VOBA-1610 file (N, C-alpha, C; in pm, whole numbers, padded with zeros to 5 digits, always signed):
BEGIN
Met+10928+11390+08511Met+10965+11487+08596Met+10850+11527+08740Ile+10740+11522+08703Ile+10624+11535+08805Ile+10623+11395+08897Leu+10682+11309+08796Leu+10698+11178+08905Leu+10808+11190+08990Glu+10924+11206+08970Glu+11008+11193+09070Glu+10995+11379+09181His+10941+11417+09164His+10934+11551+09256His+10820+11447+09348Leu+10709+11438+09313Leu+10609+11398+09432Leu+10688+11320+09497Lys+10756+11204+09429Lys+10827+11078+09511Lys+10899+11162+09643Leu+11022+11247+09585Leu+11055+11361+09639Leu+10995+11416+09781Lys+10905+11461+09748Lys+10814+11571+09827Lys+10711+11471+09940Thr+10707+11372+09912Thr+10654+11269+10000Thr+10721+11188+10037Arg+10808+11165+10041Arg+10895+11065+10094Arg+10917+11088+10268Lys+10903+11207+10281Lys+10916+11188+10486Lys+10787+11137+10540Gln+10626+11147+10443Gln+10549+11104+10491Gln+10503+10980+10432His+10550+10917+10356His+10577+10781+10305His+10676+10701+10391Ser+10780+10756+10436Ser+10853+10665+10534Ser+10776+10693+10636Arg+10742+10778+10735Arg+10647+10761+10845Arg+10512+10684+10873Leu+10458+10653+10745Leu+10370+10550+10709Leu+10377+10410+10753His+10517+10386+10667His+10596+10217+10660His+10608+10275+10796Gln+10607+10329+10894Gln+10706+10312+11012Gln+10599+10311+11159His+10448+10302+11087His+10307+10263+11196His+10338+10168+11275Pro+10308+10150+11344Pro+10271+10018+11469Pro+10221+09903+11411Leu+10109+09922+11334Leu+10005+09852+11229Leu+10089+09785+11100Leu+10211+09825+11028Leu+10271+09796+10940Leu+10434+09760+10979Ile+10478+09776+11079Ile+10600+09731+11120Ile+10593+09609+11107Gly+10735+09544+11026Gly+10700+09385+11100Gly+10590+09272+10979Ile+10525+09354+10877Ile+10447+09350+10850Ile+10511+09252+10715Thr+10620+09236+10702Thr+10720+09137+10618Thr+10788+09032+10690Gln+10789+09019+10820Gln+10872+08942+10907Gln+10772+08820+10968Ser+10806+08727+11005Ser+10745+08608+11077Ser+10630+08619+11175Gly+10758+08715+11239Gly+10673+08712+11360Gly+10490+08820+11342Tyr+10486+08889+11255Tyr+10356+08947+11242Tyr+10205+08849+11279Ser+10139+08914+11351Ser+09974+08824+11389Ser+09905+08821+11289Leu+09845+08748+11330Leu+09710+08761+11214Leu+09633+08834+11277Ala+09590+08848+11432Ala+09530+08979+11508Ala+09578+09130+11423Arg+09691+09122+11435Arg+09728+09281+11385Arg+09697+09286+11235Tyr+09763+09173+11206Tyr+09691+09136+11029Tyr+09500+09187+10994Ile+09471+09160+11082Ile+09295+09179+11071Ile+09265+09348+11139Gln+09353+09352+11217Gln+09323+09509+11250Gln+09393+09633+11132Leu+09493+09562+11063Leu+09484+09654+10966Leu+09414+09666+10838Leu+09375+09542+10803Leu+09260+09563+10708Leu+09148+09618+10770Lys+09111+09656+10851Lys+08979+09709+10947Lys+09006+09880+10881Ala+09164+09904+10898Ala+09205+09996+10941Ala+09170+10042+10770Tyr+09270+09953+10692Tyr+09217+09992+10553Tyr+09092+10032+10496Tyr+08990+09919+10548Tyr+08872+09948+10443Tyr+08810+10019+10509Glu+08795+10111+10594Glu+08784+10237+10639Glu+08875+10350+10591Ile+08964+10351+10529Ile+09029+10445+10512Ile+09009+10484+10329Tyr+09007+10324+10331Tyr+08960+10347+10148Tyr+08846+10359+10117Ser+08745+10316+10204Ser+08591+10347+10160Ser+08625+10483+10173Ala+08642+10571+10220Ala+08635+10746+10268Ala+08708+10807+10149Ile+08826+10752+10136Ile+08907+10814+09999Ile+08849+10776+09866Glu+08809+10639+09827Glu+08812+10576+09695Glu+08624+10647+09646Thr+08523+10678+09750Thr+08400+10732+09758Thr+08452+10864+09693Val+08525+10969+09737Val+08574+11074+09695Val+08571+11097+09561Leu+08690+11003+09581Leu+08804+10976+09426Leu+08691+10950+09303Leu+08602+10876+09287Leu+08494+10793+09234Leu+08368+10934+09166Gln+08379+11006+09265Gln+08257+11136+09244Gln+08395+11248+09231Arg+08448+11281+09263Arg+08557+11409+09176Arg+08564+11339+09016Gln+08645+11223+09012Gln+08663+11205+08880Gln+08524+11216+08757Ser+08469+11195+08832Ser+08298+11229+08735Ser+08314+11409+08737Gln+08318+11432+08836Gln+08294+11612+08815Gln+08387+11659+08762Phe+08487+11621+08766Phe+08634+11667+08699Phe+08666+11612+08570Lys+08553+11520+08527Lys+08580+11460+08358Lys+08701+11392+08397Leu+08783+11365+08452Leu+08903+11294+08412Leu+08866+11165+08311Asp+08958+11133+08246Asp+08977+11007+08163Asp+09047+10962+08221Phe+09024+10871+08324Phe+09103+10746+08367Phe+08989+10698+08455Asp+08983+10528+08420Asp+08881+10440+08477Asp+08960+10352+08617Tyr+08956+10533+08744Tyr+08965+10466+08895Tyr+08869+10333+08905Gln+08740+10350+08836Gln+08652+10239+08908Gln+08706+10101+08832Ala+08766+10082+08775Ala+08823+09962+08674Ala+08965+09954+08842Arg+08972+10023+08887Arg+09121+10014+09006Arg+09029+09996+09174Tyr+08922+10033+09125Tyr+08871+10011+09313Tyr+08917+09905+09390Lys+08940+09945+09513Lys+09011+09801+09573Lys+08962+09816+09721Leu+08851+09889+09745Leu+08738+09809+09863Leu+08710+09744+09826Pro+08638+09657+09739Pro+08598+09456+09705Pro+08685+09408+09752Trp+08823+09434+09784Trp+08974+09346+09761Trp+08928+09308+09955Leu+08927+09482+09991Leu+08957+09454+10196Leu+08782+09385+10156Gln+08708+09361+10136Gln+08595+09326+10186Gln+08616+09175+10182Ala+08605+09114+10057Ala+08668+08980+10062Ala+08782+08947+10146Asp+08878+09008+10188Asp+08993+08994+10290Asp+08912+08944+10436Leu+08831+08993+10491Leu+08755+09044+10571Leu+08665+08912+10593Lys+08587+08926+10519Lys+08493+08792+10490Lys+08599+08650+10531Asp+08679+08647+10417Asp+08791+08507+10439Asp+08784+08511+10564Leu+08870+08634+10663Leu+08870+08628+10791Leu+08773+08600+10894Glu+08651+08603+10826Glu+08531+08642+10923Glu+08542+08747+11039Ser+08583+08815+10969Ser+08601+08940+11072Ser+08499+09063+11011Pro+08416+09100+11011Pro+08315+09234+10928Pro+08403+09346+10959Pro+08405+09415+10882Pro+08474+09543+10876Pro+08362+09633+10948Thr+08431+09732+10982Thr+08318+09784+11070Thr+08352+09972+11047Met+08277+10060+11081Met+08276+10235+10963Met+08248+10327+11109Asn+08327+10341+11194Asn+08343+10407+11307Asn+08389+10551+11315His+08500+10548+11229His+08488+10738+11194His+08473+10767+11065Pro+08349+10845+11069Pro+08304+10915+10945Pro+08406+11084+10903Thr+08492+11107+10974Thr+08581+11245+10980Thr+08656+11166+10855Leu+08708+11087+10798Leu+08777+11037+10749Leu+08703+11087+10624Ala+08605+11067+10572Ala+08511+11073+10449Ala+08559+11276+10446Asn+08512+11335+10505Asn+08490+11458+10573Asn+08670+11512+10521Glu+08715+11458+10593Glu+08872+11515+10556Glu+08917+11465+10433Thr+08899+11363+10327Thr+08924+11328+10248Thr+08805+11453+10097Ser+08726+11472+10163Ser+08595+11580+10065Ser+08735+11686+10075Ala+08752+11748+10186Ala+08838+11871+10167Ala+08983+11858+10128Ile+09025+11736+10113Ile+09193+11740+10063Ile+09156+11754+09881Ile+09041+11672+09813Ile+09039+11653+09674Ile+08911+11744+09611Thr+08962+11852+09622Thr+08907+11973+09494Thr+08904+12020+09401Thr+09001+11969+09359Thr+09095+12002+09235Thr+09093+11864+09156Pro+09136+11893+09050Pro+09196+11794+08949Pro+09338+11753+08964Glu+09438+11856+08981Glu+09560+11830+09035Glu+09554+11746+09177Gln+09450+11784+09278Gln+09422+11705+09391Gln+09420+11577+09400Trp+09339+11555+09283Trp+09243+11425+09258Trp+09396+11337+09229Leu+09465+11409+09136Leu+09598+11333+09080Leu+09701+11309+09178Gly+09709+11364+09303Gly+09804+11293+09422Gly+09758+11254+09504Val+09631+11234+09507Val+09548+11142+09594Val+09536+11005+09524Ala+09534+10984+09393Ala+09544+10866+09341Ala+09684+10836+09308Tyr+09789+10871+09317Tyr+09929+10894+09347Tyr+09975+10770+09478Val+09926+10832+09535Val+09930+10755+09730Val+09884+10601+09663Leu+09691+10585+09613Leu+09678+10469+09577Leu+09715+10381+09499Glu+09758+10435+09412Glu+09805+10345+09313Glu+09947+10309+09307Gly+10049+10396+09383Gly+10188+10339+09410Gly+10205+10211+09513Ser+10072+10240+09603Ser+10059+10141+09677Ser+10072+10002+09662Thr+09999+09979+09512Thr+10006+09864+09495Thr+10123+09798+09459Leu+10218+09926+09433Leu+10434+09814+09419Leu+10434+09753+09523Gly+10412+09838+09602Gly+10464+09757+09796Gly+10374+09665+09810Ala+10234+09626+09807Ala+10159+09521+09812Ala+10179+09409+09754Arg+10283+09407+09681Arg+10279+09280+09624Arg+10389+09239+09704Val+10542+09276+09740Val+10617+09265+09815Val+10532+09168+09939Ile+10440+09282+10035Ile+10370+09233+10111Ile+10318+09089+10099Ser+10252+09091+09987Ser+10183+08954+09928Ser+10275+08833+09978Ala+10392+08848+09932Ala+10460+08717+09893Ala+10531+08713+10070Cys+10498+08796+10133Cys+10583+08753+10306Cys+10462+08686+10340Leu+10362+08798+10325Leu+10225+08700+10415Leu+10195+08534+10387Gln+10209+08538+10258Gln+10211+08394+10184Gln+10295+08297+10303Lys+10426+08324+10346Lys+10510+08274+10397Lys+10508+08255+10577Ser+10423+08386+10609Ser+10429+08408+10701Ser+10251+08359+10805Leu+10183+08418+10753Leu+10093+08379+10780Leu+09968+08294+10695Arg+10022+08174+10592Arg+09947+08140+10514Arg+09816+08227+10412Ile+09862+08329+10410Ile+09751+08453+10357Ile+09750+08400+10186Ser+09726+08417+10103Ser+09728+08408+09980Ser+09664+08493+09912Pro+09653+08504+09801Pro+09586+08562+09692Pro+09440+08548+09652Gln+09454+08410+09677Gln+09286+08375+09686Gln+09205+08351+09836Phe+09291+08359+09910Phe+09231+08355+10079Phe+09318+08449+10178Ala+09203+08550+10169Ala+09215+08691+10287Ala+09364+08774+10201Gly+09396+08726+10089Gly+09501+08859+10106Gly+09492+08905+09918His+09330+08904+09890His+09328+08982+09767His+09428+09154+09747Phe+09363+09214+09886Phe+09419+09358+09898Phe+09603+09359+09854Phe+09682+09302+09917Phe+09794+09292+09895Phe+09815+09251+09762Asn+09795+09150+09757Asn+09830+09105+09598Asn+09775+09195+09490Ala+09746+09283+09485Ala+09694+09423+09395Ala+09635+09403+09257Tyr+09643+09425+09173Tyr+09656+09404+09044Tyr+09715+09233+08978Gly+09762+09181+09092Gly+09872+09036+09039Gly+09948+09079+08934Leu+09957+09001+08820Leu+10052+09026+08707Leu+10026+09137+08678Asn+09935+09224+08682Asn+09907+09326+08583Asn+09946+09434+08720Thr+09964+09442+08802Thr+10018+09548+08882Thr+10119+09682+08807Ala+10209+09624+08736Ala+10337+09722+08686Ala+10253+09795+08604Lys+10199+09696+08502Lys+10126+09797+08380Lys+10025+09894+08451Tyr+09957+09881+08557Tyr+09866+09933+08595Tyr+09913+10113+08666Trp+10034+10043+08728Trp+10114+10160+08762Trp+10178+10259+08637His+10234+10198+08518His+10262+10262+08410His+10123+10340+08340Glu+10049+10225+08328Glu+09908+10332+08327Glu+09875+10461+08385Tyr+09917+10467+08504Tyr+09842+10588+08589Tyr+09971+10685+08562Gln+10096+10664+08579Gln+10225+10751+08524Gln+10156+10822+08399Thr+10140+10699+08272Thr+10131+10783+08172Thr+10014+10908+08181Phe+09906+10861+08245Phe+09815+10971+08264Phe+09852+11096+08361Leu+09916+11025+08400Leu+09982+11192+08548Leu+10047+11284+08444Thr+10150+11233+08349Thr+10276+11326+08305Thr+10171+11354+08119Arg+10109+11332+08141Arg+09995+11362+07989Arg+09939+11495+08045His+09877+11430+08187His+09763+11529+08207His+09812+11679+08249Pro+09754+11809+08195Pro+09825+11901+08185Pro+09762+11936+08340Ile+09912+12026+08394Ile+09953+12042+08579Ile+09905+12168+08557Val+09830+12251+08632Val+09843+12396+08674Val+09926+12450+08765Ala+09875+12329+08852Ala+09941+12354+09027Ala+10001+12227+09059Thr+10115+12196+09069Thr+10228+12130+09130Thr+10201+12106+09250Thr+10216+12236+09339Thr+10180+12247+09461Thr+10060+12142+09515Glu+09966+12185+09472Glu+09797+12093+09468Glu+09861+11968+09468Ile+09966+11899+09368Ile+09897+11750+09354Ile+10063+11732+09496Thr+10137+11773+09473Thr+10243+11735+09632Thr+10192+11697+09735Asp+10097+11834+09769Asp+10000+11860+09883Asp+09930+11754+09901Ala+09868+11747+09817Ala+09755+11635+09848Ala+09809+11498+09895Ala+09872+11442+09779Ala+09954+11296+09821Ala+09993+11324+09995Ser+10079+11419+10004Ser+10120+11442+10155Ser+09997+11453+10239Gln+09921+11473+10238Gln+09790+11484+10313Gln+09746+11371+10298Thr+09723+11260+10222Thr+09660+11153+10174Thr+09790+11079+10296Phe+09890+11075+10252Phe+09975+10973+10376Phe+09956+11002+10512Gly+09917+11146+10567Gly+09887+11179+10666Gly+09737+11127+10680Leu+09658+11080+10592Leu+09517+11069+10631Leu+09526+10927+10712Phe+09625+10818+10625Phe+09666+10718+10632Phe+09689+10684+10772Asn+09783+10724+10821Asn+09819+10718+10923Asn+09723+10748+11056Lys+09675+10891+11044Lys+09579+10893+11116Lys+09452+10757+11116Gly+09374+10736+10962Gly+09320+10569+10980Gly+09400+10510+11076Leu+09528+10453+11061Leu+09545+10367+11082Leu+09577+10389+11247Asp+09599+10471+11300Asp+09614+10538+11462Asp+09486+10431+11519Leu+09349+10485+11399Leu+09231+10464+11484Leu+09231+10318+11516Tyr+09277+10230+11471Tyr+09318+10115+11499Tyr+09386+10054+11570Ala+09505+10118+11619Ala+09586+10079+11674Ala+09609+10027+11847Gln+09638+09927+11849Gln+09622+09924+12055Gln+09692+09927+12066
//
């Protein structure tokens, strides 16, 4: 029930993110390599901010969920290295905003929902990038390949963790997920030209 509630309550923000100029057309043949690099740089900065706080708070809240094994920042680093385009960290406010979003275990779950859920759509994008830009899971496509063949398994593990976690405040989960989608939009805006 919580998963359906989350999906319903974040549908508008999720849809808005999909309409961002850096993401529009990513599954189509006209998507440029330059825009892909901008997207990866934006994601690098966003994930750096979010995952740092997620890992800190996971330890603080003593959550029995191994996010360290799901850490996505190295994928982005590898992709940018493959494309000979080093990441930049120009917007420290993203980290501050993430810290404000994750102050309770429920908020942690809401943020993780966005990051883990994104791996499902990433696999579709990965297949399209292989055709249009010759990006592969082995070259500049680590991030969108997500967990590879284990993507569905990892998503199921997160769902199980979420549904078994004793939830005190459902609103905190949905608000944190919505704010995370907003943070992604804001981070992408910083890199859109």
